[in-house]
C-alpha positions as CSV (number, residue, x, y, z in Angstrom):
1,M,0.0,0.0,0.1
2,T,1.2,3.1,-0.9
3,D,0.8,6.6,0.9
4,D,-1.1,9.2,-1.0
5,R,-0.4,11.9,1.8
6,S,1.3,15.2,0.5
7,R,4.3,15.6,2.2
8,K,4.8,18.7,4.4
9,A,7.8,20.6,5.2
10,L,8.2,23.3,8.2
11,V,10.7,26.5,7.5
12,V,11.4,27.6,10.9
13,R,13.9,31.3,9.7
14,G,14.4,34.0,11.8
15,G,17.4,34.8,14.7
16,W,20.2,37.3,13.8
17,E,19.2,38.8,10.5
18,G,22.9,38.6,9.2
19,H,22.3,35.0,7.7
20,A,19.2,36.6,5.8
21,P,17.0,33.8,7.1
22,V,13.9,35.1,5.1
23,E,15.9,35.1,1.2
24,A,17.8,32.4,2.0
25,T,15.0,29.9,3.0
26,D,12.9,31.6,-0.1
27,L,16.0,30.0,-1.9
28,F,15.1,26.6,-1.4
29,V,10.8,26.9,-0.9
30,P,10.2,26.3,-4.8
31,F,12.7,22.9,-4.8
32,L,10.9,21.7,-1.9
33,E,7.2,22.4,-3.9
34,K,8.7,20.7,-6.7
35,H,9.1,17.9,-5.2
36,G,5.9,17.5,-3.7
37,Y,6.2,19.4,-0.3
38,E,3.4,21.1,1.2
39,V,5.3,24.3,3.0
40,S,4.6,26.2,5.7
41,L,6.7,29.2,7.3
42,A,7.4,29.6,10.8
43,D,9.2,32.8,12.4
44,S,10.1,31.0,15.5
45,P,10.3,27.6,16.9
46,A,6.8,27.6,18.7
47,P,5.5,25.3,16.2
48,Y,7.8,22.8,17.3
49,A,5.7,22.7,21.0
50,D,2.6,21.3,18.7
51,S,2.6,17.8,18.9
52,A,-0.4,17.6,16.8
53,F,1.0,19.8,14.0
54,M,4.7,18.2,14.0
55,S,3.4,14.9,13.8
56,G,2.2,15.6,10.0
57,I,5.7,17.3,9.3
58,D,8.1,15.2,7.3
59,L,10.7,17.4,7.0
60,I,12.2,20.6,8.9
61,V,14.1,23.2,7.3
62,Q,15.3,25.2,9.7
63,C,17.5,28.6,9.8
64,Y,17.4,30.5,12.6
65,T,20.8,31.5,13.9
66,M,21.2,32.1,17.7
67,G,18.2,33.0,19.8
68,T,16.7,30.9,22.3
69,I,13.9,27.6,22.4
70,E,11.5,26.9,25.3
71,P,11.9,23.6,26.9
72,E,8.4,22.3,25.5
73,E,9.7,23.6,21.8
74,L,12.9,21.4,22.5
75,R,11.2,18.9,23.5
76,G,8.6,18.7,20.6
77,L,11.5,19.0,18.3
78,E,13.1,15.9,19.5
79,A,10.0,14.0,20.0
80,A,9.2,14.5,16.4
81,I,13.0,13.9,15.2
82,R,12.9,10.9,16.8
83,A,9.1,9.8,15.4
84,G,10.6,10.4,11.8
85,T,10.7,13.7,10.9
86,G,14.1,15.3,9.2
87,M,15.7,18.3,9.9
88,A,17.9,20.0,7.4
89,G,20.0,22.6,7.7
90,W,23.2,25.5,6.7
91,H,25.6,27.4,8.4
92,G,24.5,28.8,11.7
93,G,20.9,28.4,11.0
94,I,21.1,25.0,11.9
95,A,24.7,24.5,14.0
96,D,24.7,28.0,15.9
97,S,21.1,27.7,17.0
98,Y,19.7,28.2,20.8
99,R,23.0,28.4,22.6
100,N,20.5,28.5,25.4
101,S,20.2,25.0,24.9
102,S,22.8,22.1,25.5
103,D,20.0,19.3,24.7
104,Y,19.7,21.1,21.2
105,L,23.3,20.3,20.8
106,H,23.2,16.9,21.7
107,L,20.3,16.7,18.9
108,I,22.5,18.5,16.2
109,G,26.0,16.5,17.0
110,G,28.0,19.4,16.4
111,Q,28.1,23.4,17.4
112,F,29.7,26.5,15.6
113,A,32.6,27.8,17.9
114,C,34.4,30.5,15.7
115,H,35.3,31.5,12.1
116,P,39.0,32.5,12.6
117,G,38.7,35.4,10.3
118,K,41.6,37.7,7.9
119,D,45.1,38.8,9.4
120,P,44.0,41.8,11.8
121,A,45.7,44.4,9.9
122,E,43.4,43.5,7.4
123,R,40.2,43.9,9.2
124,E,37.5,46.7,8.7
125,G,35.3,46.2,11.2
126,T,32.8,44.4,8.7
127,Q,31.2,40.5,8.4
128,A,33.8,40.2,5.5
129,D,36.5,40.1,8.1
130,N,35.9,36.6,8.6
131,F,36.0,35.5,4.6
132,V,38.6,33.4,4.3
133,P,39.6,31.3,1.3
134,Y,39.4,27.3,2.0
135,T,38.4,24.3,0.4
136,V,35.8,21.8,1.8
137,N,36.9,18.3,1.5
138,M,35.1,15.2,0.8
139,L,35.9,12.2,2.3
140,P,35.4,8.8,0.7
141,A,32.3,7.9,2.6
142,A,30.7,10.9,0.0
143,G,31.5,9.2,-2.9
144,D,28.7,7.0,-3.3
145,H,25.8,9.2,-0.8
146,P,22.5,10.7,-2.2
147,I,24.1,14.0,-0.5
148,T,27.3,14.0,-2.3
149,A,27.9,11.4,-5.2
150,G,29.9,13.1,-8.0
151,I,30.6,15.7,-6.2
152,A,34.5,16.7,-5.9
153,D,36.5,19.0,-3.1
154,F,35.8,22.7,-4.1
155,D,36.9,26.2,-2.8
156,L,34.8,28.9,-1.1
157,V,35.4,32.4,0.1
158,T,33.3,32.9,2.7
159,E,33.0,32.3,6.7
160,Q,35.3,28.9,7.8
161,Y,33.7,27.1,10.5
162,W,35.5,25.7,13.6
163,V,32.9,23.4,14.8
164,L,32.5,21.6,18.3
165,T,31.5,17.9,17.6
166,D,31.3,14.4,19.2
167,D,31.8,10.9,17.3
168,Y,28.1,10.4,16.7
169,I,27.6,11.9,13.4
170,D,28.6,10.4,9.8
171,V,30.8,12.9,8.5
172,L,31.1,13.6,4.5
173,A,32.8,16.1,4.4
174,T,35.5,18.4,6.4
175,T,37.7,21.8,6.3
176,T,40.8,22.1,7.9
177,Q,42.0,25.3,9.4
178,K,45.2,26.2,9.0
179,I,48.2,27.8,11.3
180,R,48.9,31.2,10.4
181,P,51.1,33.8,12.3
182,W,49.0,35.5,14.1
183,D,46.5,32.3,15.4
184,P,47.7,31.3,18.9
185,W,47.0,27.5,18.0
186,H,49.6,25.4,16.9
187,R,48.4,22.7,14.7
188,E,45.9,22.4,12.0
189,V,42.1,22.1,13.4
190,T,40.0,20.1,11.0
191,S,36.3,20.1,11.5
192,P,33.4,18.6,9.8
193,A,31.9,20.7,7.1
194,I,28.7,18.6,5.9
195,W,27.5,15.4,8.7
196,T,24.5,13.4,8.7
197,R,23.1,12.3,12.2
198,R,20.4,9.6,12.9
199,W,18.3,10.3,15.6
200,G,15.1,7.9,16.5
201,N,13.8,7.0,13.3
202,G,14.8,10.2,12.0
203,R,17.3,11.9,10.2
204,I,19.2,15.2,10.2
205,F,21.8,17.0,7.6
206,V,23.9,19.5,8.7
207,T,26.8,21.5,6.3
208,T,28.3,24.8,7.1
209,P,28.7,26.7,4.4
210,G,26.0,29.1,3.6
211,H,26.8,32.2,5.4
212,S,25.4,34.3,2.3
213,L,23.3,34.5,-0.7
214,D,25.9,34.3,-2.9
215,V,27.4,31.0,-1.1
216,L,24.0,29.5,-1.3
217,R,23.9,30.4,-5.1
218,N,27.2,28.2,-5.1
219,D,26.6,25.2,-7.8
220,N,28.0,22.8,-5.1
221,V,26.9,24.0,-1.8
222,R,23.2,24.5,-3.2
223,T,23.3,21.0,-5.1
224,I,24.5,19.5,-1.3
225,I,21.9,21.1,0.3
226,E,19.0,20.2,-2.0
227,R,20.1,16.8,-2.1
228,G,20.5,17.0,1.8
229,M,17.0,18.1,2.3
230,L,15.5,15.4,0.3
231,W,17.4,13.1,1.9
232,A,16.5,13.8,5.3
233,G,12.7,13.7,4.9
234,R,10.6,11.4,6.0
């Protein structure tokens, strides 16, 4: 027997405006609709607390940097994913959300720590101070994964996330912080750049590139996010 019910996606967007959460998610809503999703939009995590509503959601796309989440919202989010709702997101919209909740960090499996920037002598007090050239390195596991198959290492000039994480994530790509004369660390540091996580019956997808609209329009980044959303969805 097949399920003829249309799939439903919830897009939660808000928090720090520097990541243009409305404009960023608007890039991907048409893609979801093209692939059969009925899309609902929310400007806070409040819907997570509505168990009846969340039971019908097949995919959450979250772009909500920083901000806060209430205990009942977090419990609802975790319960939905455990029951099979997928979750997908990029950059600070998923990996730097809800700093008030260690349980959220536990759910996602990785937390933004910093994005080391340019030489201090070159900084001008703008977001561009943190835009550096770096490579996203695809791991062997990425070769036949539906999110990353056919995508080779690629270069970006944007924020390079240093991520704190655990070993219960499946890493598809990494990026390595180099040692520069002005940095206080003494060896290179490799962080996950693309990962997935299984939680109960649900799937979670995270990619750290995505600071700005131009990065989200990069062919590799856009393709990875589109495939990641489809992979995560119930």
